[in-house]
RODO-2510 file (C-alpha; in nm, 4 decimals, decimal comma):
residues 422
     n   res          X          Y          Z
     1     m    -0,8901     1,8317    -1,3053
     2     t    -0,5434     1,6784    -1,3356
     3     d    -0,4558     1,4338    -1,6144
     4     i    -0,5245     1,1371    -1,3922
     5     v    -0,5064     0,8794    -1,6734
     6     d    -0,1403     0,9590    -1,7421
     7     e    -0,0719     0,9480    -1,3688
     8     l    -0,2404     0,6081    -1,3320
     9     k    -0,0456     0,4717    -1,6280
    10     w     0,2883     0,5932    -1,4915
    11     r     0,2121     0,4285    -1,1595
    12     g     0,1143     0,0971    -1,3188
    13     l    -0,2513     0,1345    -1,2207
    14     f    -0,4119     0,1222    -1,5648
    15     a    -0,4708    -0,2290    -1,6999
    16     q    -0,7635    -0,1663    -1,9332
    17     s    -1,0739     0,0419    -1,9889
    18     t    -1,3771     0,0144    -2,2109
    19     d    -1,2840     0,3192    -2,4209
    20     e    -0,9695     0,4979    -2,3119
    21     d    -1,0242     0,8112    -2,5199
    22     a    -1,3804     0,8521    -2,3943
    23     l    -1,2736     0,7865    -2,0363
    24     r    -0,9851     1,0317    -2,0633
    25     k    -1,2227     1,3005    -2,1919
    26     a    -1,4812     1,2315    -1,9208
    27     l    -1,2184     1,2551    -1,6467
    28     a    -1,0698     1,5706    -1,7997
    29     d    -1,4134     1,7343    -1,8224
    30     g    -1,5073     1,6017    -1,4740
    31     p    -1,5871     1,5679    -1,2017
    32     v    -1,6875     1,2059    -1,2590
    33     t    -1,8854     1,0100    -1,0019
    34     f    -1,7295     0,6642    -0,9773
    35     y    -1,7530     0,3603    -0,7545
    36     c    -1,5532     0,0672    -0,6284
    37     g    -1,6988    -0,2312    -0,4444
    38     f    -1,5626    -0,4300    -0,1499
    39     d    -1,7253    -0,7546    -0,0423
    40     p    -1,7216    -0,8444     0,3298
    41     t    -1,5782    -1,1962     0,2943
    42     a    -1,3724    -1,1567     0,6147
    43     a    -1,3705    -0,9382     0,9257
    44     s    -1,1048    -0,7103     0,7748
    45     l    -0,9603    -0,5858     0,4509
    46     h    -0,6074    -0,7066     0,3723
    47     v    -0,3189    -0,5313     0,1998
    48     g    -0,4342    -0,6585    -0,1391
    49     h    -0,7383    -0,4315    -0,1016
    50     l    -0,5096    -0,1305    -0,0598
    51     v    -0,4591    -0,1175    -0,4372
    52     q    -0,8283    -0,0331    -0,4852
    53     v    -0,8742     0,1733    -0,1686
    54     l    -0,5780     0,3955    -0,2523
    55     t    -0,6785     0,4236    -0,6188
    56     v    -1,0183     0,5507    -0,5014
    57     r    -0,8341     0,8022    -0,2828
    58     r    -0,6136     0,9019    -0,5763
    59     l    -0,9121     0,9629    -0,8039
    60     q    -1,0823     1,1702    -0,5353
    61     q    -0,7689     1,3800    -0,4922
    62     a    -0,7817     1,4420    -0,8687
    63     g    -1,1250     1,6006    -0,8211
    64     h    -1,3667     1,3116    -0,8774
    65     r    -1,6526     1,1914    -0,6550
    66     p    -1,6100     0,8423    -0,5057
    67     i    -1,8739     0,5965    -0,3950
    68     a    -1,7360     0,3170    -0,1793
    69     l    -1,9702     0,0209    -0,1864
    70     v    -1,9490    -0,2455     0,0844
    71     g    -2,1496    -0,5423    -0,0378
    72     g    -2,3891    -0,6556     0,2300
    73     a    -2,5773    -0,8412    -0,0444
    74     t    -2,2951    -0,9655    -0,2699
    75     g    -2,0951    -1,0600     0,0406
    76     q    -2,3639    -1,3195     0,1153
    77     i    -2,3089    -1,4811    -0,2255
    78     g    -1,9386    -1,4441    -0,2999
    79     d    -1,7645    -1,3800    -0,6304
    80     p    -1,6637    -1,7114    -0,7923
    81     r    -1,3229    -1,8374    -0,6823
    82     p    -1,1017    -2,0033    -0,9451
    83     t    -1,1213    -2,3549    -0,7968
    84     a    -1,3986    -2,4065    -0,5407
    85     e    -1,7224    -2,2748    -0,3944
    86     r    -1,7033    -2,0179    -0,1176
    87     t    -1,8236    -2,0921     0,2334
    88     l    -2,1430    -1,8922     0,2843
    89     n    -2,1600    -1,6888     0,6052
    90     d    -2,4770    -1,6049     0,7953
    91     p    -2,6403    -1,2604     0,7487
    92     e    -2,5523    -1,1462     1,1026
    93     t    -2,1824    -1,2152     1,0449
    94     i    -2,1926    -1,0340     0,7109
    95     a    -2,3645    -0,7329     0,8700
    96     n    -2,0922    -0,7119     1,1338
    97     w    -1,8219    -0,7359     0,8683
    98     v    -1,9904    -0,4618     0,6636
    99     t    -1,9650    -0,2283     0,9631
   100     r    -1,5992    -0,3183     1,0185
   101     l    -1,5006    -0,2705     0,6535
   102     r    -1,6783     0,0641     0,6297
   103     a    -1,4821     0,1840     0,9327
   104     q    -1,1574     0,0780     0,7634
   105     i    -1,2335     0,2470     0,4307
   106     e    -1,3729     0,5768     0,5594
   107     p    -1,0440     0,7250     0,6914
   108     f    -0,8922     0,7090     0,3426
   109     l    -1,1611     0,9319     0,1905
   110     s    -1,2918     1,2834     0,2423
   111     f    -1,6628     1,3247     0,3113
   112     e    -1,6616     1,7027     0,2788
   113     g    -1,6454     1,9485    -0,0099
   114     p    -1,7796     1,9430    -0,3672
   115     n    -1,6451     1,5923    -0,4380
   116     a    -1,7348     1,4396    -0,1015
   117     a    -1,7303     1,0606    -0,0832
   118     t    -2,0408     0,8469    -0,0292
   119     m    -2,0597     0,5072     0,1428
   120     v    -2,3305     0,2622     0,0320
   121     n    -2,4436    -0,0937     0,1016
   122     n    -2,6001    -0,2893    -0,1859
   123     l    -2,8258    -0,4717     0,0582
   124     d    -3,0280    -0,1478     0,0678
   125     w    -3,1650    -0,2083    -0,2844
   126     t    -3,1643    -0,5894    -0,2902
   127     a    -3,3151    -0,6861     0,0486
   128     g    -3,6707    -0,6039    -0,0590
   129     l    -3,6397    -0,7401    -0,4138
   130     s    -3,8323    -1,0615    -0,4812
   131     a    -3,6882    -1,3438    -0,6899
   132     i    -3,9524    -1,2855    -0,9579
   133     e    -3,8734    -0,9131    -0,9750
   134     f    -3,4997    -0,9855    -0,9957
   135     l    -3,5457    -1,2346    -1,2810
   136     r    -3,7906    -1,0121    -1,4721
   137     d    -3,6145    -0,6765    -1,4232
   138     i    -3,2488    -0,7817    -1,4231
   139     g    -3,2053    -1,1435    -1,5357
   140     k    -3,3986    -1,0830    -1,8583
   141     h    -3,1206    -0,8556    -1,9876
   142     f    -2,8315    -1,1019    -1,9459
   143     r    -2,7386    -1,3595    -2,2101
   144     v    -2,6241    -1,6960    -2,0770
   145     s    -2,3706    -1,7446    -2,3571
   146     k    -2,1944    -1,4237    -2,2586
   147     m    -2,2054    -1,5119    -1,8882
   148     l    -2,0516    -1,8523    -1,9603
   149     a    -1,7644    -1,6912    -2,1503
   150     k    -1,6408    -1,4931    -1,8497
   151     d    -1,3046    -1,6208    -1,7238
   152     s    -1,4114    -1,6814    -1,3633
   153     v    -1,7078    -1,8892    -1,4818
   154     a    -1,5250    -2,0712    -1,7618
   155     r    -1,2454    -2,1845    -1,5282
   156     r    -1,4929    -2,3241    -1,2809
   157     l    -1,6925    -2,5040    -1,5498
   158     e    -1,3736    -2,6795    -1,6556
   159     s    -1,2924    -2,7829    -1,2979
   160     d    -1,4108    -3,0980    -1,1196
   161     q    -1,6147    -2,8881    -0,8745
   162     g    -1,8150    -2,7023    -1,1387
   163     i    -2,0049    -2,3895    -1,0331
   164     s    -2,3321    -2,3392    -0,8485
   165     y    -2,6118    -2,1197    -0,9770
   166     t    -2,5520    -1,9023    -0,6685
   167     e    -2,1990    -1,8016    -0,7712
   168     f    -2,2931    -1,8004    -1,1402
   169     s    -2,5510    -1,5298    -1,0623
   170     y    -2,2982    -1,3018    -0,8899
   171     q    -2,2326    -1,0997    -1,2047
   172     l    -2,6029    -1,0113    -1,2254
   173     l    -2,5906    -0,8659    -0,8760
   174     q    -2,2771    -0,6600    -0,9476
   175     g    -2,4255    -0,5427    -1,2765
   176     m    -2,7382    -0,4320    -1,0917
   177     d    -2,5213    -0,2355    -0,8465
   178     f    -2,3775    -0,0223    -1,1274
   179     l    -2,7261     0,0385    -1,2702
   180     e    -2,8605     0,1389    -0,9293
   181     l    -2,5697     0,3754    -0,8598
   182     y    -2,6068     0,5289    -1,2057
   183     r    -2,9741     0,5989    -1,1365
   184     r    -2,9324     0,7178    -0,7767
   185     y    -2,6083     0,9157    -0,7959
   186     g    -2,5237     0,9656    -1,1640
   187     c    -2,2328     0,7233    -1,1267
   188     t    -2,0697     0,6700    -1,4673
   189     l    -1,7459     0,4862    -1,3863
   190     q    -1,6792     0,1574    -1,2109
   191     q    -1,3261     0,0820    -1,0928
   192     g    -1,1881    -0,2576    -0,9906
   193     g    -0,9143    -0,5146    -1,0365
   194     s    -0,8507    -0,6741    -1,3744
   195     d    -0,9736    -1,0090    -1,2381
   196     q    -1,3143    -0,8372    -1,2090
   197     w    -1,3268    -0,7289    -1,5727
   198     g    -1,6172    -0,9596    -1,6594
   199     n    -1,8241    -0,8233    -1,3715
   200     l    -1,7288    -0,4634    -1,4549
   201     t    -1,8486    -0,4982    -1,8136
   202     a    -2,1666    -0,6799    -1,7031
   203     g    -2,2787    -0,3580    -1,5377
   204     l    -2,2015    -0,1538    -1,8468
   205     d    -2,3988    -0,3940    -2,0675
   206     l    -2,6991    -0,3757    -1,8330
   207     i    -2,6958     0,0051    -1,8249
   208     h    -2,6654     0,0249    -2,2026
   209     r    -2,9725    -0,1997    -2,2406
   210     l    -3,1879    -0,0036    -1,9966
   211     e    -3,0396     0,3465    -2,0340
   212     p    -2,9271     0,3574    -2,3998
   213     h    -2,8073     0,7195    -2,3867
   214     a    -2,5810     0,6711    -2,0827
   215     n    -2,2069     0,7277    -2,1200
   216     v    -2,0571     0,4839    -1,8696
   217     h    -1,7084     0,3438    -1,8303
   218     a    -1,5057     0,0727    -1,6613
   219     l    -1,1452     0,0988    -1,5428
   220     a    -0,9416    -0,2003    -1,4284
   221     t    -0,6145    -0,1922    -1,2366
   222     p    -0,3589    -0,4720    -1,2843
   223     l    -0,3299    -0,7556    -1,0347
   224     m    -0,0155    -0,7254    -0,8258
   225     v     0,2079    -1,0294    -0,7940
   226     k     0,5489    -1,0776    -0,6376
   227     a     0,8568    -1,1157    -0,8528
   228     d     0,8820    -1,4804    -0,7433
   229     g     0,5295    -1,5454    -0,8707
   230     t     0,3617    -1,5778    -0,5312
   231     k     0,0524    -1,3806    -0,4340
   232     f     0,0905    -1,0198    -0,3264
   233     g    -0,0215    -0,9507     0,0292
   234     k     0,0733    -1,2913     0,1678
   235     s     0,3467    -1,3670     0,4204
   236     e     0,4631    -1,6919     0,5750
   237     s     0,1997    -1,6473     0,8448
   238     g    -0,0791    -1,5743     0,5949
   239     a    -0,2637    -1,2613     0,4817
   240     i    -0,1557    -0,9182     0,6060
   241     w    -0,4740    -0,7605     0,7440
   242     l    -0,5512    -0,3942     0,8025
   243     d    -0,7163    -0,4700     1,1385
   244     p    -0,4507    -0,4245     1,4110
   245     e    -0,5999    -0,7131     1,6095
   246     m    -0,5516    -0,9506     1,3153
   247     t    -0,2110    -0,8208     1,2012
   248     t    -0,0264    -0,6012     1,4504
   249     p     0,1036    -0,2627     1,3317
   250     y     0,4553    -0,3976     1,3939
   251     a     0,3982    -0,7007     1,1677
   252     f     0,2346    -0,4715     0,9097
   253     y     0,5414    -0,2438     0,9127
   254     q     0,7806    -0,5390     0,8900
   255     f     0,5921    -0,6797     0,5889
   256     w     0,6744    -0,3685     0,3864
   257     l     1,0250    -0,3394     0,5288
   258     n     1,1007    -0,6914     0,4022
   259     v     0,9699    -0,6416     0,0476
   260     d     1,1990    -0,7922    -0,2154
   261     d     1,4169    -0,5346    -0,3958
   262     r     1,2662    -0,6544    -0,7248
   263     d     0,9159    -0,5629    -0,6036
   264     i     0,9690    -0,2365    -0,4198
   265     s     0,9624    -0,0052    -0,7231
   266     p     0,6220    -0,1203    -0,8577
   267     y     0,4811    -0,1360    -0,5040
   268     m     0,5862     0,2232    -0,4358
   269     r     0,4348     0,3537    -0,7558
   270     v     0,1030     0,1806    -0,6922
   271     l     0,0712     0,2441    -0,3184
   272     s     0,2697     0,5581    -0,2326
   273     f     0,1466     0,9160    -0,2613
   274     k     0,4989     1,0513    -0,2971
   275     s     0,5755     1,2533    -0,6094
   276     r     0,7420     1,1083    -0,9189
   277     t     1,0655     1,2842    -0,8273
   278     e     1,0675     1,1380    -0,4766
   279     l     0,9891     0,7894    -0,6026
   280     e     1,2545     0,8026    -0,8736
   281     e     1,5119     0,9108    -0,6134
   282     l     1,4166     0,6156    -0,3924
   283     e     1,4366     0,3806    -0,6908
   284     q     1,7864     0,5118    -0,7639
   285     l     1,8897     0,4611    -0,4009
   286     t     1,7663     0,1023    -0,4151
   287     a     1,9696     0,0382    -0,7299
   288     e     2,2860     0,1907    -0,5832
   289     r     2,2615     0,0792    -0,2187
   290     p     2,0005    -0,1972    -0,1838
   291     q     2,1315    -0,2936     0,1611
   292     a     2,0123     0,0426     0,2993
   293     r     1,6485    -0,0524     0,2158
   294     a     1,5614     0,3165     0,1900
   295     a     1,2631     0,2574    -0,0374
   296     q     1,1237    -0,0229     0,1784
   297     r     1,1600     0,1907     0,4901
   298     a     0,9877     0,4877     0,3233
   299     l     0,6952     0,2768     0,2018
   300     a     0,6636     0,0977     0,5371
   301     e     0,6431     0,4284     0,7237
   302     e     0,3999     0,5856     0,4770
   303     l     0,1572     0,2922     0,4702
   304     t     0,1767     0,2223     0,8439
   305     t     0,0922     0,5886     0,9061
   306     l    -0,1948     0,5770     0,6566
   307     v    -0,3453     0,2579     0,7983
   308     h    -0,2608     0,2778     1,1697
   309     g    -0,1808     0,6443     1,2336
   310     a     0,1352     0,8437     1,3004
   311     e     0,1534     0,7494     1,6697
   312     q     0,1467     0,3758     1,6024
   313     c     0,3967     0,4155     1,3205
   314     a     0,6377     0,6003     1,5503
   315     a     0,6001     0,3232     1,8102
   316     v     0,6786     0,0416     1,5677
   317     v     0,9724     0,2302     1,4157
   318     a     1,1116     0,2787     1,7675
   319     a     1,0601    -0,0921     1,8409
   320     s     1,2281    -0,1952     1,5173
   321     k     1,5315     0,0164     1,5988
   322     a     1,5450    -0,0863     1,9644
   323     l     1,5471    -0,4565     1,8846
   324     f     1,8690    -0,4083     1,6915
   325     g     2,0381    -0,1964     1,9555
   326     q     1,9528     0,1463     1,8176
   327     g     1,7153     0,2468     2,0964
   328     e     1,5983     0,1679     2,4471
   329     l     1,3957    -0,1518     2,4783
   330     a     1,2764    -0,0473     2,8237
   331     g     1,1102     0,2586     2,6700
   332     l     0,8721     0,0520     2,4531
   333     d     0,5129     0,0150     2,5697
   334     e     0,4026    -0,3378     2,6536
   335     a     0,1665    -0,3864     2,3572
   336     t     0,4239    -0,2745     2,0984
   337     l     0,6977    -0,4841     2,2582
   338     a     0,4717    -0,7913     2,2703
   339     a     0,3778    -0,7451     1,9047
   340     s     0,7391    -0,7068     1,7948
   341     l     0,8583    -1,0089     1,9939
   342     s     0,5777    -1,2260     1,8561
   343     e     0,7478    -1,1954     1,5164
   344     l     1,0734    -1,3441     1,6532
   345     p     1,1762    -1,6998     1,7389
   346     h     1,0771    -1,7329     2,1013
   347     a     1,0635    -1,9757     2,3922
   348     r     0,8596    -1,9812     2,7116
   349     v     1,0382    -2,0878     3,0274
   350     a     0,9284    -2,1420     3,3853
   351     e     1,2339    -1,9715     3,5315
   352     l     1,5480    -1,7954     3,4147
   353     g     1,8562    -2,0059     3,3518
   354     s     2,2006    -1,9038     3,2342
   355     v     2,2419    -1,6988     2,9174
   356     v     2,4116    -2,0010     2,7595
   357     d     2,1091    -2,2208     2,8376
   358     l     1,8674    -1,9571     2,7098
   359     f     2,0556    -1,9199     2,3805
   360     v     2,0265    -2,2951     2,3258
   361     e     1,6614    -2,3049     2,4404
   362     v     1,5512    -2,0423     2,1886
   363     g     1,7657    -2,1728     1,9031
   364     l     2,0237    -1,8937     1,8780
   365     a     2,2977    -2,1544     1,9368
   366     p     2,2966    -2,5258     1,8473
   367     s     2,4783    -2,6290     2,1668
   368     k     2,6062    -2,4964     2,4988
   369     s     2,9620    -2,4977     2,3678
   370     a     2,8548    -2,2866     2,0680
   371     a     2,6703    -2,0488     2,3003
   372     r     2,9755    -2,0127     2,5237
   373     r     3,1869    -1,9415     2,2185
   374     t     2,9442    -1,6655     2,1151
   375     v     2,9735    -1,5078     2,4616
   376     k     3,3532    -1,5395     2,4584
   377     e     3,3744    -1,3734     2,1154
   378     g     3,1579    -1,0803     2,2314
   379     g     2,8544    -1,1623     2,0161
   380     a     2,5943    -1,2339     2,2872
   381     y     2,3490    -0,9667     2,4023
   382     v     2,0604    -0,9629     2,6492
   383     n     1,8306    -0,6610     2,6153
   384     n     2,1012    -0,4974     2,3993
   385     v     2,3626    -0,5332     2,6750
   386     k     2,6694    -0,7358     2,5828
   387     v     2,7210    -1,0465     2,7963
   388     a     3,0816    -1,0943     2,9102
   389     d     3,0436    -1,3810     3,1576
   390     e     2,9799    -1,7303     3,0177
   391     d     2,7991    -1,8231     3,3425
   392     a     2,5842    -1,5105     3,3621
   393     v     2,2228    -1,5555     3,4719
   394     p     1,9770    -1,2695     3,4002
   395     a     1,8072    -1,1234     3,7062
   396     a     1,4314    -1,0878     3,7490
   397     e     1,4663    -0,7100     3,7272
   398     d     1,6113    -0,7528     3,3758
   399     l     1,2732    -0,8745     3,2494
   400     l     1,1008    -0,6199     3,0247
   401     h     0,7522    -0,5502     3,1622
   402     g     0,8197    -0,8342     3,4032
   403     r     0,7955    -1,0947     3,1249
   404     w     1,0502    -1,0808     2,8433
   405     l     1,4166    -1,0893     2,7543
   406     v     1,5448    -0,9996     2,4097
   407     l     1,8431    -1,2127     2,3085
   408     r     2,0693    -1,1237     2,0196
   409     r     2,3582    -1,3064     1,8551
   410     g     2,5753    -1,0718     1,6546
   411     k     2,4007    -0,7844     1,4773
   412     k     2,0941    -0,9468     1,3248
   413     n     1,9992    -1,2770     1,4923
   414     l     1,7205    -1,2074     1,7417
   415     a     1,5031    -1,4166     1,9687
   416     a     1,2771    -1,3675     2,2699
   417     i     1,2386    -1,5417     2,6028
   418     e     0,9122    -1,5168     2,7951
   419     v     0,9009    -1,6188     3,1585
   420     a     0,5729    -1,7872     3,2478
   421     a     0,3729    -1,6035     3,5122
   422     g     0,3523    -1,7695     3,8541
***
């Protein structure tokens, strides 16, 4: 066993625990069977979930046995939001999402060896439970005063919307999960985000009431926020999903490449599996030459490889370079090119006009005279080829995959033209 507690603290992954000394000893004596839950509230995990997924992976690499729980039952209820009730989804939708989330989580874990991972669904032990049994066997051991004091509940009680009994009861269901996993698998540690602390401790309280000799623990990781105070994992276009059909690998890569210099150091420590020495060298590079974006590039490549695979990562890196004239655009496959161009300002035209007209159409120049001036000064490019003639008109054979042109003004201002089919 490695000293995983010190490692988690150095990486900024240790917010609080029920008894740090006892947890440290349990992990040192190990292996510890632990679990982390993921509710299927959408068709995909997003990058915010990576904090927990990768912490589970980190604990497994330190020799401990993970249980990844995808909540087919709790996903039908929904953990209380700070301001309003969740929209409840039908059981068929939830079941489909459970399957999708399991497939996303599994590649991060090892299911072989002495500390092999286990995947579970809490619907397995709740589907056949009657309301009377739930109230008698579980509800009896919870005190309403303590449930009301939990932050997620207290905030909602103070709001105009209030809170339904459905969401109020969520902590009973999560508490029951910990009890069930303790009894079935000897699970003695629950891991989650610090915003889940009330639910984490609810499970401990339930186990202590029903299994008084159990030594169980809770470990919370801090919530990640951006330096500007906005929510981690959000971009201008919304959440960054792990599903490549919801967020393309190119957009995923670009999200990390564009991380603010103020955020990159904590993000690397939390999400990267590089050594302390490697991370400290990247932090130093960022301090000395922030324009090189060495740390952002390293994290983008590591996480894109982890989530989408080495082949997809290589494709998006090639696309990123090619767009800025450091590679061949014609060598990019159609899907990768389409994904990369979708992130740029773009215009759809019925037929090709002059380069000057296209620059104005897509917004790279405010007027034809400005566009001509760009051409005259040598700053206009079509598919990375400098345009010398102010009256130049791209040919049909210049279209990438028969559809696109990549326009560039200077070194960094990019846009795309798509020619409508037919």
